[in-house]
LUMKE-758551 format. One record per residue (C-alpha): residue number from 1; x, y negated, z. Coordinates in steps of 0.2 Angstrom, whole numbers. Each point is the difference from the previous one (the first is absolute). Layout:
 migu    c1    c2    c3
  NUM     X     Y     Z
...
END
This chain:
 migu    c1    c2    c3
    1   131   -26   -92
    2   -13   -11     8
    3   -14     6    11
    4   -13     1   -14
    5    12    10   -10
    6     3    12    14
    7   -19     2     3
    8    -3     3   -19
    9    13    14     0
   10    -7     8    16
   11   -18    -1    -7
   12     6     8   -17
   13     8    14     9
   14   -15     3    12
   15   -11     1   -15
   16    11    13    -8
   17     0    10    15
   18   -19     0     3
   19    -5     1   -18
   20   -17    -5    -8
   21    -9    -2    16
   22     7   -17     2
   23    -6    -7   -17
   24   -15    -9     7
   25     9    -8    14
   26    10   -17    -1
   27    17    -3     5
   28    -6    -9    16
   29    -8    16     6
   30    15    10    -3
   31    12   -13     8
   32   -10     2    16
   33     5    19     1
   34    18    -4    -5
   35     1   -13    14
   36    -7    12    13
   37    14    12    -5
   38    14   -12     0
   39     0    -1   -19
   40     4    18    -3
   41    -9     5   -16
   42     0    19     5
   43    -7    -3    17
   44   -13   -13    -6
   45    -5    12   -14
   46    -3    14    13
   47   -10   -12    11
   48   -11    -6   -15
   49    -4    18    -5
   50    -5     4    17
   51   -11   -15     1
   52    -8     3   -17
   53    -4    18     5
   54    -8    -6    16
   55   -10   -14    -8
   56    -7    11   -13
   57    -6    13    13
   58    -4   -10    15
   59    -8   -15   -10
   60    -6     8   -16
   61   -13   -13    -4
   62    13   -14     3
   63    -8    -7    16
   64   -11     4    15
   65   -17   -10     0
   66    -7    -7    16
   67   -12    14     2
   68    14    13     2
   69     7   -10    15
   70   -15    -8     7
   71     3     6    18
   72    17    -9     0
   73    -7   -16    -8
   74   -14     0    13
   75    13    -3    14
   76     3   -17    -7
   77    19     2     4
   78     7    -6   -17
   79     1   -18    -6
   80     5    -5   -18
   81     3   -18     1
   82     6    -5   -18
   83    17    -6    -6
   84    13    -8    10
   85     9   -16    -6
   86    13    12    -9
   87   -14    10    -8
   88     0    15    11
   89   -17     7     6
   90    -2    -1    19
   91    -6    16     9
   92    -5     0    18
   93    -3    15    11
   94   -10    -3    16
   95     6    15    10
   96   -13    -2    14
   97   -14     4   -13
   98     9    17    -4
   99    -2    17     8
  100     9    15    -6
  101    -9     9   -14
  102    -7    17     2
  103     0     2   -19
  104    18    -1    -6
  105    -4     2   -18
  106   -12   -15     0
  107    13   -10    10
  108    14     3   -13
  109   -13    -5   -14
  110    -3   -16    10
  111    19    -4     0
  112     0     2   -19
  113   -16   -10    -1
  114     7   -15    10
  115    17     0    -8
  116    -7     1   -18
  117   -13   -13     4
  118    13   -12     8
  119    12     2   -15
  120   -14    -2   -13
  121    -4   -17     9
  122    18    -6    -5
  123    -2     4   -19
  124    -6   -17    -7
  125    10    -5   -15
  126    16     8     7
  127    10    14    -7
  128    -7    17     6
  129    11    11    10
  130    10   -11    12
  131   -14    -7    12
  132     5     0    18
  133   -12    -2    16
  134     2    -9    16
  135    -8     8    15
  136    -4    -4    18
  137    -2    14    13
  138   -10    -8    14
  139     1     9    16
  140   -10   -12    10
  141   -11     8    14
  142     4    18    -5
  143    -2    14    12
  144     6    18     0
  145   -16     5   -10
  146     6   -10   -14
  147    18     8    -1
  148     2    10   -15
  149    18     6    -3
  150    -5    12   -14
  151   -10   -13    -9
  152    14   -13     1
  153    13    13    -6
  154   -12     5   -14
  155    -1   -18    -6
  156    18    -3     0
  157     4    16    -8
  158   -12    -4   -14
  159     8   -17    -2
  160    17     7    -1
  161    -3    15   -11
  162   -14    -6   -11
  163     0   -19     0
  164    19    -3    -1
  165     5   -19     2
  166   -18    -5     2
  167     2    -6    18
  168     7   -18     0
  169    -1    -3    19
  170    -9     7    15
  171    -3   -11    15
  172    -5     9    16
  173   -10   -11    13
  174    -5     1    18
  175    10    17     4
  176    -5     5    17
  177    14     8    11
  178    -8    17     0
  179     1     0   -19
  180    19    -2    -1
  181     3    18     3
  182   -13     4   -14
  183     9   -11   -12
  184    17     8     4
  185    -8    17    -4
  186    -7    -7   -17
  187    16    -9    -4
  188     9    17    -1
  189   -10     4   -16
  190     4   -17    -9
  191    14    -2   -12
  192    13   -14     3
  193    -7   -10   -14
  194   -17     0     7
  195     6    -4    18
  196     9   -15    -7
  197   -17    -7    -6
  198    -9     1    17
  199     0   -15    11
  200    -6     2    18
  201    -6   -17     6
  202     3    -4    18
  203    -2   -19     1
  204   -12   -14    -5
  205    14    -8   -10
  206     2    16   -10
  207   -19     1    -3
  208     2   -18    -7
  209    14     6   -12
  210   -11    14    -6
  211   -14   -13    -4
  212    12   -11    -9
  213     6    15   -10
  214   -17     6    -5
  215    -9   -16    -2
  216   -15    -5    11
  217   -12     0   -14
  218    -2    19     1
  219     4     3    18
  220   -16     2    11
  221    -3   -13    13
  222     3    12    14
  223    18     1    -6
  224     3   -19    -2
  225    -6    -2   -18
  226   -15    -8    -8
  227    -8    15    -8
  228   -16    10     4
  229     3    19     2
  230    -3    10   -16
  231    -4    19     3
  232     8    12   -12
  233   -17     6    -6
  234    -5   -18    -4
  235    16    -5    -9
  236    -3    -4   -19
  237    13     5   -13
  238     2     8   -17
  239    -6    18    -2
  240    11    13     8
  241     8    14    -9
  242    19    -3     5
  243    12    14    -4
  244    16   -10     5
END
Protein backbone atom coordinates (compact mmCIF):
# COMPACT_ATOMS: atom_id res chain seq x y z
CA UNK A 1 0.00 0.00 0.00
CA UNK A 2 1.38 3.46 -0.88
CA UNK A 3 1.69 6.31 1.59
CA UNK A 4 -1.60 7.93 0.63
CA UNK A 5 -3.45 4.65 1.11
CA UNK A 6 -1.87 4.21 4.52
CA UNK A 7 -2.87 7.74 5.49
CA UNK A 8 -6.46 7.23 4.36
CA UNK A 9 -6.72 4.02 6.35
CA UNK A 10 -5.31 5.66 9.48
CA UNK A 11 -7.62 8.66 9.12
CA UNK A 12 -10.64 6.37 8.72
CA UNK A 13 -9.69 4.46 11.86
CA UNK A 14 -9.15 7.68 13.76
CA UNK A 15 -12.57 9.04 12.74
CA UNK A 16 -14.21 5.83 13.94
CA UNK A 17 -12.40 6.07 17.29
CA UNK A 18 -13.32 9.70 17.87
CA UNK A 19 -16.85 9.70 16.49
CA UNK A 20 -18.95 12.54 15.10
CA UNK A 21 -16.80 15.34 16.53
CA UNK A 22 -14.43 14.93 13.57
CA UNK A 23 -17.12 15.56 10.95
CA UNK A 24 -16.34 19.23 10.37
CA UNK A 25 -12.58 18.67 10.14
CA UNK A 26 -10.82 17.76 6.93
CA UNK A 27 -8.26 15.01 6.45
CA UNK A 28 -5.26 17.44 6.62
CA UNK A 29 -6.23 18.40 10.17
CA UNK A 30 -6.57 14.82 11.34
CA UNK A 31 -3.36 13.85 9.59
CA UNK A 32 -1.43 16.34 11.72
CA UNK A 33 -2.57 14.54 14.86
CA UNK A 34 -1.65 11.21 13.33
CA UNK A 35 1.85 12.37 12.38
CA UNK A 36 2.30 13.75 15.90
CA UNK A 37 1.49 10.31 17.26
CA UNK A 38 3.55 8.24 14.80
CA UNK A 39 0.47 7.35 12.70
CA UNK A 40 -1.15 5.49 15.59
CA UNK A 41 -4.93 6.04 15.16
CA UNK A 42 -5.80 5.34 18.79
CA UNK A 43 -3.16 7.68 20.21
CA UNK A 44 -4.03 10.33 17.63
CA UNK A 45 -7.72 10.01 18.51
CA UNK A 46 -6.95 10.52 22.20
CA UNK A 47 -4.86 13.58 21.38
CA UNK A 48 -7.62 14.99 19.18
CA UNK A 49 -10.28 14.52 21.87
CA UNK A 50 -8.08 16.27 24.44
CA UNK A 51 -7.42 19.11 22.01
CA UNK A 52 -11.12 19.45 21.10
CA UNK A 53 -12.13 19.64 24.75
CA UNK A 54 -9.40 22.21 25.49
CA UNK A 55 -10.34 24.35 22.48
CA UNK A 56 -14.03 24.41 23.34
CA UNK A 57 -13.40 25.40 26.96
CA UNK A 58 -10.34 27.67 26.72
CA UNK A 59 -11.24 29.38 23.42
CA UNK A 60 -15.06 29.19 23.41
CA UNK A 61 -15.45 32.08 20.93
CA UNK A 62 -12.93 30.63 18.48
CA UNK A 63 -10.27 33.31 18.99
CA UNK A 64 -8.96 35.96 21.37
CA UNK A 65 -9.26 39.55 20.09
CA UNK A 66 -6.49 42.11 20.57
CA UNK A 67 -8.29 43.73 23.49
CA UNK A 68 -7.96 40.57 25.60
CA UNK A 69 -4.16 40.43 25.20
CA UNK A 70 -3.36 44.11 24.89
CA UNK A 71 -0.67 44.17 27.60
CA UNK A 72 1.30 41.53 25.70
CA UNK A 73 0.82 43.26 22.35
CA UNK A 74 2.01 46.59 23.77
CA UNK A 75 5.48 45.15 24.35
CA UNK A 76 5.97 44.98 20.55
CA UNK A 77 7.81 41.69 20.88
CA UNK A 78 6.13 39.68 18.12
CA UNK A 79 6.52 40.26 14.38
CA UNK A 80 4.41 38.55 11.72
CA UNK A 81 6.23 39.12 8.46
CA UNK A 82 4.20 37.36 5.78
CA UNK A 83 4.86 34.16 3.86
CA UNK A 84 8.24 32.59 3.15
CA UNK A 85 9.11 31.51 -0.38
CA UNK A 86 7.64 28.10 0.49
CA UNK A 87 4.38 29.64 1.72
CA UNK A 88 4.99 29.44 5.47
CA UNK A 89 4.20 32.47 7.69
CA UNK A 90 7.25 33.93 9.42
CA UNK A 91 6.87 34.67 13.13
CA UNK A 92 9.66 36.51 14.97
CA UNK A 93 9.97 36.80 18.75
CA UNK A 94 12.17 39.67 19.95
CA UNK A 95 12.87 38.41 23.44
CA UNK A 96 14.56 41.63 24.60
CA UNK A 97 11.10 43.25 24.52
CA UNK A 98 9.63 40.56 26.77
CA UNK A 99 9.29 40.48 30.54
CA UNK A 100 7.67 37.56 32.38
CA UNK A 101 3.95 38.13 32.71
CA UNK A 102 2.31 38.50 36.10
CA UNK A 103 -0.98 37.44 34.51
CA UNK A 104 -0.44 33.86 33.36
CA UNK A 105 -3.99 33.51 32.05
CA UNK A 106 -3.52 36.49 29.76
CA UNK A 107 -0.15 35.13 28.65
CA UNK A 108 -1.70 31.78 27.71
CA UNK A 109 -4.41 33.60 25.79
CA UNK A 110 -1.67 35.56 24.05
CA UNK A 111 0.10 32.36 22.99
CA UNK A 112 -3.16 31.16 21.43
CA UNK A 113 -3.76 34.57 19.86
CA UNK A 114 -0.36 34.74 18.18
CA UNK A 115 -0.42 31.12 16.98
CA UNK A 116 -3.96 31.41 15.62
CA UNK A 117 -3.17 34.64 13.84
CA UNK A 118 0.05 33.25 12.39
CA UNK A 119 -1.69 30.14 11.06
CA UNK A 120 -4.58 32.21 9.69
CA UNK A 121 -2.10 34.29 7.69
CA UNK A 122 -1.18 31.17 5.70
CA UNK A 123 -4.74 30.34 4.68
CA UNK A 124 -4.96 31.95 1.27
CA UNK A 125 -6.16 29.54 -1.36
CA UNK A 126 -4.66 26.57 0.43
CA UNK A 127 -6.21 23.48 1.91
CA UNK A 128 -7.07 24.30 5.51
CA UNK A 129 -5.55 22.10 8.18
CA UNK A 130 -1.92 21.53 7.19
CA UNK A 131 -0.41 25.03 7.50
CA UNK A 132 3.02 25.25 9.14
CA UNK A 133 4.91 28.24 10.48
CA UNK A 134 8.54 29.27 10.56
CA UNK A 135 9.75 31.07 13.67
CA UNK A 136 12.79 33.05 14.70
CA UNK A 137 13.60 33.36 18.39
CA UNK A 138 15.87 36.40 18.61
CA UNK A 139 17.87 36.60 21.84
CA UNK A 140 19.88 39.68 20.86
CA UNK A 141 20.68 41.99 23.81
CA UNK A 142 18.61 40.03 26.32
CA UNK A 143 19.34 40.30 30.03
CA UNK A 144 18.25 38.23 32.98
CA UNK A 145 15.07 40.30 33.30
CA UNK A 146 13.94 38.94 29.92
CA UNK A 147 14.42 35.29 30.87
CA UNK A 148 11.07 33.52 31.19
CA UNK A 149 11.49 29.78 31.57
CA UNK A 150 7.82 29.24 32.38
CA UNK A 151 6.75 31.31 29.38
CA UNK A 152 9.01 29.37 27.00
CA UNK A 153 7.81 26.04 28.34
CA UNK A 154 4.18 27.16 28.08
CA UNK A 155 4.68 28.19 24.45
CA UNK A 156 6.28 24.92 23.47
CA UNK A 157 3.75 22.83 25.42
CA UNK A 158 0.88 24.59 23.64
CA UNK A 159 2.55 23.90 20.30
CA UNK A 160 3.04 20.24 21.12
CA UNK A 161 -0.33 19.51 22.70
CA UNK A 162 -2.71 21.84 20.88
CA UNK A 163 -0.98 22.77 17.61
CA UNK A 164 0.54 19.47 16.49
CA UNK A 165 2.75 19.64 13.39
CA UNK A 166 2.27 23.39 13.06
CA UNK A 167 5.94 24.19 13.63
CA UNK A 168 7.96 23.84 10.46
CA UNK A 169 11.25 25.15 11.82
CA UNK A 170 12.51 27.39 14.60
CA UNK A 171 15.73 29.36 14.22
CA UNK A 172 17.36 30.56 17.44
CA UNK A 173 19.57 33.63 16.96
CA UNK A 174 22.10 35.43 19.15
CA UNK A 175 22.06 33.04 22.11
CA UNK A 176 24.22 34.51 24.89
CA UNK A 177 26.41 32.24 26.96
CA UNK A 178 24.32 32.67 30.11
CA UNK A 179 21.21 31.45 28.27
CA UNK A 180 22.70 28.05 27.40
CA UNK A 181 21.76 26.59 30.79
CA UNK A 182 18.26 28.05 30.46
CA UNK A 183 17.85 26.42 27.06
CA UNK A 184 18.99 23.06 28.42
CA UNK A 185 16.31 23.31 31.09
CA UNK A 186 13.59 24.20 28.58
CA UNK A 187 14.72 21.43 26.21
CA UNK A 188 13.84 18.79 28.79
CA UNK A 189 10.18 19.58 28.18
CA UNK A 190 10.40 19.25 24.40
CA UNK A 191 9.51 16.18 22.40
CA UNK A 192 12.12 14.72 20.10
CA UNK A 193 10.12 15.78 17.03
CA UNK A 194 10.11 19.38 18.28
CA UNK A 195 13.82 19.42 19.06
CA UNK A 196 14.58 18.18 15.55
CA UNK A 197 12.91 21.32 14.12
CA UNK A 198 15.03 23.74 16.17
CA UNK A 199 18.22 25.16 14.68
CA UNK A 200 20.55 27.23 16.87
CA UNK A 201 22.56 29.49 14.58
CA UNK A 202 26.12 30.19 15.63
CA UNK A 203 27.79 31.65 12.53
CA UNK A 204 27.21 34.26 9.85
CA UNK A 205 27.16 31.53 7.20
CA UNK A 206 24.31 29.78 9.00
CA UNK A 207 22.39 33.07 9.15
CA UNK A 208 22.82 33.46 5.40
CA UNK A 209 21.49 29.93 4.98
CA UNK A 210 18.41 30.85 7.01
CA UNK A 211 17.88 33.90 4.83
CA UNK A 212 18.08 31.82 1.65
CA UNK A 213 15.66 29.25 3.07
CA UNK A 214 13.03 31.76 4.16
CA UNK A 215 13.45 34.34 1.39
CA UNK A 216 14.73 37.87 1.82
CA UNK A 217 11.46 39.48 0.76
CA UNK A 218 9.82 38.77 4.14
CA UNK A 219 12.87 38.83 6.43
CA UNK A 220 13.38 42.23 8.12
CA UNK A 221 16.42 44.29 7.18
CA UNK A 222 18.04 43.79 10.59
CA UNK A 223 18.30 40.06 9.83
CA UNK A 224 19.70 40.56 6.34
CA UNK A 225 16.47 40.72 4.34
CA UNK A 226 14.66 43.54 2.55
CA UNK A 227 11.41 43.76 4.53
CA UNK A 228 10.23 46.35 7.02
CA UNK A 229 9.07 44.97 10.35
CA UNK A 230 5.38 44.11 10.74
CA UNK A 231 4.08 43.92 14.30
CA UNK A 232 1.65 41.12 15.07
CA UNK A 233 -1.15 43.61 15.77
CA UNK A 234 -0.57 45.34 12.43
CA UNK A 235 -0.61 42.22 10.26
CA UNK A 236 -3.62 42.05 7.93
CA UNK A 237 -5.26 38.70 7.26
CA UNK A 238 -8.58 36.82 6.97
CA UNK A 239 -10.96 36.86 9.97
CA UNK A 240 -9.84 34.64 12.82
CA UNK A 241 -11.92 31.82 14.21
CA UNK A 242 -9.67 28.81 13.71
CA UNK A 243 -10.41 25.60 15.47
CA UNK A 244 -7.72 23.49 13.90
